[in-house]
C-alpha positions as CSV (number, residue, x, y, z in Angstrom):
1,M,0.0,0.0,0.0
2,N,1.5,3.4,-0.9
3,V,1.7,6.2,1.6
4,Q,-1.2,8.1,0.1
5,N,-3.5,5.2,0.4
6,Q,-2.4,4.4,3.9
7,I,-2.9,7.9,5.3
8,T,-6.3,8.1,3.6
9,K,-7.5,5.2,5.7
10,R,-7.7,7.6,8.6
11,W,-8.1,10.9,6.7
12,P,-10.2,10.2,3.6
13,S,-9.7,12.5,0.6
14,K,-12.6,13.9,-1.3
15,N,-10.4,15.3,-3.9
16,P,-7.3,13.1,-4.2
17,E,-6.1,14.9,-7.3
18,L,-5.4,18.0,-5.2
19,L,-2.5,18.7,-2.9
20,Q,-3.3,17.3,0.6
21,L,-2.4,19.2,3.8
22,Y,-2.3,17.3,7.1
23,S,-2.0,19.8,9.9
24,Y,-3.2,21.5,13.1
25,P,-3.3,25.3,13.6
26,T,-0.1,25.7,15.6
27,P,2.6,28.2,14.8
28,N,4.3,25.6,12.6
29,G,1.1,24.3,11.2
30,V,-0.2,27.6,10.0
31,K,2.9,28.3,8.0
32,A,1.7,25.7,5.5
33,S,-2.0,26.8,5.4
34,I,-1.1,30.5,5.2
35,M,1.3,29.7,2.3
36,L,-1.3,27.7,0.5
37,E,-3.8,30.5,0.9
38,E,-1.4,33.2,-0.2
39,I,-0.3,31.3,-3.4
40,G,-3.8,30.3,-4.3
41,I,-3.4,26.7,-5.4
42,P,-6.2,24.3,-4.8
43,Y,-5.7,22.0,-1.9
44,E,-7.6,19.8,0.6
45,A,-6.9,20.2,4.4
46,H,-7.2,17.5,7.0
47,F,-7.3,18.2,10.7
48,V,-4.8,16.1,12.6
49,D,-5.6,16.3,16.3
50,I,-2.2,16.6,18.0
51,T,-4.0,16.7,21.4
52,Q,-5.1,13.1,20.7
53,N,-1.7,12.0,19.6
54,E,-2.9,11.4,16.0
55,T,0.5,12.2,14.6
56,W,1.8,9.0,16.3
57,T,-0.7,6.8,14.5
58,E,0.5,4.3,11.9
59,E,-1.4,6.2,9.1
60,F,0.3,9.5,9.8
61,L,3.7,8.0,10.3
62,S,3.5,6.4,6.9
63,L,3.7,10.0,5.5
64,N,5.9,11.6,8.1
65,P,8.2,9.3,10.2
66,N,9.0,12.2,12.5
67,G,5.3,12.4,13.7
68,K,4.9,16.2,13.4
69,I,2.6,18.6,11.6
70,P,2.4,20.0,9.1
71,T,2.9,17.4,6.3
72,I,1.8,17.6,2.7
73,F,1.3,15.2,-0.1
74,D,1.3,16.6,-3.6
75,P,0.2,14.1,-6.3
76,K,1.5,16.5,-8.9
77,G,4.9,17.1,-7.4
78,V,8.4,17.4,-8.9
79,D,8.3,16.6,-12.6
80,G,4.7,15.5,-12.1
81,K,5.6,12.7,-9.7
82,P,3.9,12.5,-6.3
83,I,5.9,13.9,-3.3
84,A,5.3,13.8,0.4
85,L,7.0,16.5,2.5
86,F,7.3,17.3,6.2
87,E,9.1,20.1,8.1
88,S,7.4,23.5,7.7
89,G,10.5,25.2,6.3
90,A,10.9,22.6,3.6
91,I,7.2,22.9,2.7
92,L,7.5,26.7,2.4
93,L,10.4,26.4,0.1
94,Y,8.8,23.7,-2.0
95,L,5.6,25.6,-2.5
96,A,7.5,28.9,-3.3
97,E,9.5,27.1,-5.9
98,K,6.5,25.2,-7.3
99,T,4.6,28.4,-7.9
100,G,7.3,31.0,-8.3
101,K,5.7,33.1,-5.5
102,L,6.8,34.6,-2.2
103,L,10.5,33.9,-2.8
104,S,12.5,36.2,-5.1
105,K,14.3,34.7,-8.0
106,E,17.0,37.4,-7.6
107,P,19.9,35.5,-6.0
108,Q,20.8,37.9,-3.2
109,E,17.3,38.5,-2.1
110,R,16.5,34.8,-2.4
111,Y,19.3,33.8,-0.1
112,E,18.5,36.6,2.4
113,T,15.0,35.3,2.5
114,L,16.2,31.7,3.2
115,Q,18.5,33.1,5.8
116,W,15.6,34.5,7.8
117,V,13.5,31.3,7.3
118,F,16.4,29.3,8.8
119,F,16.8,31.8,11.6
120,Q,13.2,31.2,12.6
121,M,13.5,27.4,12.3
122,A,16.7,27.2,14.3
123,S,16.2,29.9,16.9
124,V,12.8,31.6,17.1
125,G,10.6,28.5,17.0
126,P,12.6,26.5,19.6
127,M,13.0,29.4,22.0
128,F,9.4,30.6,21.9
129,G,8.1,27.1,22.1
130,Q,10.1,26.4,25.3
131,I,8.6,29.6,26.8
132,G,5.2,28.1,26.0
133,F,6.1,24.9,27.8
134,F,7.6,26.4,30.9
135,H,5.1,29.3,31.2
136,K,1.8,28.0,29.9
137,F,1.9,24.2,30.0
138,A,3.4,21.4,32.1
139,G,6.7,23.1,32.8
140,K,5.0,25.9,34.8
141,E,4.8,23.5,37.7
142,I,8.6,23.3,38.0
143,E,9.6,25.4,40.9
144,D,13.1,26.2,39.6
145,K,12.5,29.1,37.2
146,R,16.0,29.1,35.7
147,P,15.0,27.0,32.7
148,L,12.1,29.4,32.0
149,M,14.3,32.5,32.4
150,R,16.9,31.0,30.1
151,Y,14.4,30.9,27.3
152,V,12.8,34.2,28.2
153,N,16.2,36.0,28.0
154,E,17.1,34.4,24.7
155,S,13.6,35.2,23.3
156,K,14.1,38.8,24.3
157,R,17.4,38.8,22.4
158,L,15.8,37.3,19.3
159,L,13.0,39.8,19.4
160,H,15.5,42.6,19.5
161,V,17.3,41.1,16.5
162,M,14.0,41.2,14.7
163,E,13.3,44.7,15.9
164,K,16.6,46.0,14.6
165,H,16.3,44.2,11.3
166,L,12.7,45.3,10.6
167,T,13.4,49.0,11.4
168,G,12.7,51.0,8.2
169,K,11.3,47.9,6.5
170,K,7.7,46.8,5.7
171,W,8.6,43.1,5.4
172,F,11.5,40.9,6.4
173,V,13.2,41.0,3.0
174,G,12.8,43.5,0.2
175,D,9.6,45.2,-0.6
176,N,7.3,42.2,-0.7
177,F,5.7,39.8,1.8
178,S,7.6,36.5,1.6
179,I,8.1,33.1,3.2
180,A,10.3,34.8,5.8
181,D,7.3,36.7,7.1
182,I,5.1,33.6,7.0
183,A,7.8,31.7,9.0
184,H,7.8,34.2,11.8
185,L,4.3,35.6,12.2
186,G,2.6,32.6,13.8
187,W,5.3,32.3,16.4
188,V,5.3,36.0,17.4
189,R,1.5,35.9,17.5
190,N,1.5,32.8,19.7
191,L,4.1,34.2,22.1
192,V,2.1,37.2,23.0
193,G,-1.3,35.6,22.5
194,F,-1.8,32.0,23.3
195,Y,1.3,31.7,25.4
196,E,0.4,34.9,27.3
197,A,4.1,35.7,27.5
198,G,4.1,39.3,26.3
199,N,5.0,40.7,29.7
200,L,7.8,38.2,30.3
201,V,9.6,39.2,27.1
202,E,8.7,42.9,27.5
203,Y,6.9,42.9,24.1
204,S,5.4,46.3,24.9
205,T,8.8,47.9,24.7
206,L,9.1,47.0,21.1
207,K,7.7,49.1,18.3
208,V,8.6,47.8,14.9
209,V,7.9,44.1,15.5
210,P,4.3,44.7,16.7
211,E,3.7,47.0,13.7
212,W,5.0,44.3,11.3
213,L,2.8,41.6,13.0
214,E,-0.2,43.8,12.5
215,R,0.5,44.2,8.9
216,C,0.8,40.5,8.5
217,L,-2.5,39.8,10.3
218,E,-4.3,42.3,8.1
219,R,-3.7,40.1,5.1
220,P,-6.9,38.2,4.1
221,A,-4.9,35.0,3.2
222,V,-3.2,35.1,6.6
223,Q,-6.5,35.5,8.4
224,R,-7.9,32.5,6.5
225,G,-4.8,30.4,7.0
226,L,-4.7,30.9,10.8
227,S,-7.8,28.8,11.2
228,I,-7.0,26.0,8.7
229,P,-7.6,23.2,9.1
230,T,-10.8,23.2,11.2
231,N,-11.9,20.4,13.4
232,T,-15.0,19.1,11.6
233,K,-15.6,16.7,14.5
234,A,-15.9,19.4,17.1
């Protein structure tokens, strides 16, 4: 049984000829849905309930051995051959190259964009996510606050890197919204929203990052992508 057939045992596809998205609206998950909404290619979204450990099921692992969202399956992938992809950064790059959108073809701007995508993947996501764990979730019960403060201080530093970089700019790279903006926006939004860590990281002392985030959130495709996929069983 191929991977597409195996995963459709749990998440049946109504339109198997379309790109399939398997995700949950986390900061990493919404990168894929926002990207798909921005570039406008037809796709079908499937809600993978990470709160019920659905990423660890045999069906999901057949597509993504790492058991994380988001994951995509494109039946019309590279050279028309099916391709399955995981890791949100790889998905952003694949969709940008597939459509020629949200990633400049000019070499210098292209590599600068990828630089900031990797910055988010390597630094922003892990640090902000650890704040979520130690401030909002199970880690908040730990009496020793040194782990939390280690991630708070590093997140402050990262926010100031972003603040300095974005000063005088509308978007992360060049004059246009790109995959670098998509990579960051969900994490910054979560940090001050769902994680309720704005005071911890002194977000109110920043000016440029909040303005950039508001510009991102004003985009209709971003607004749609933030709530995709929906839980149809709820």
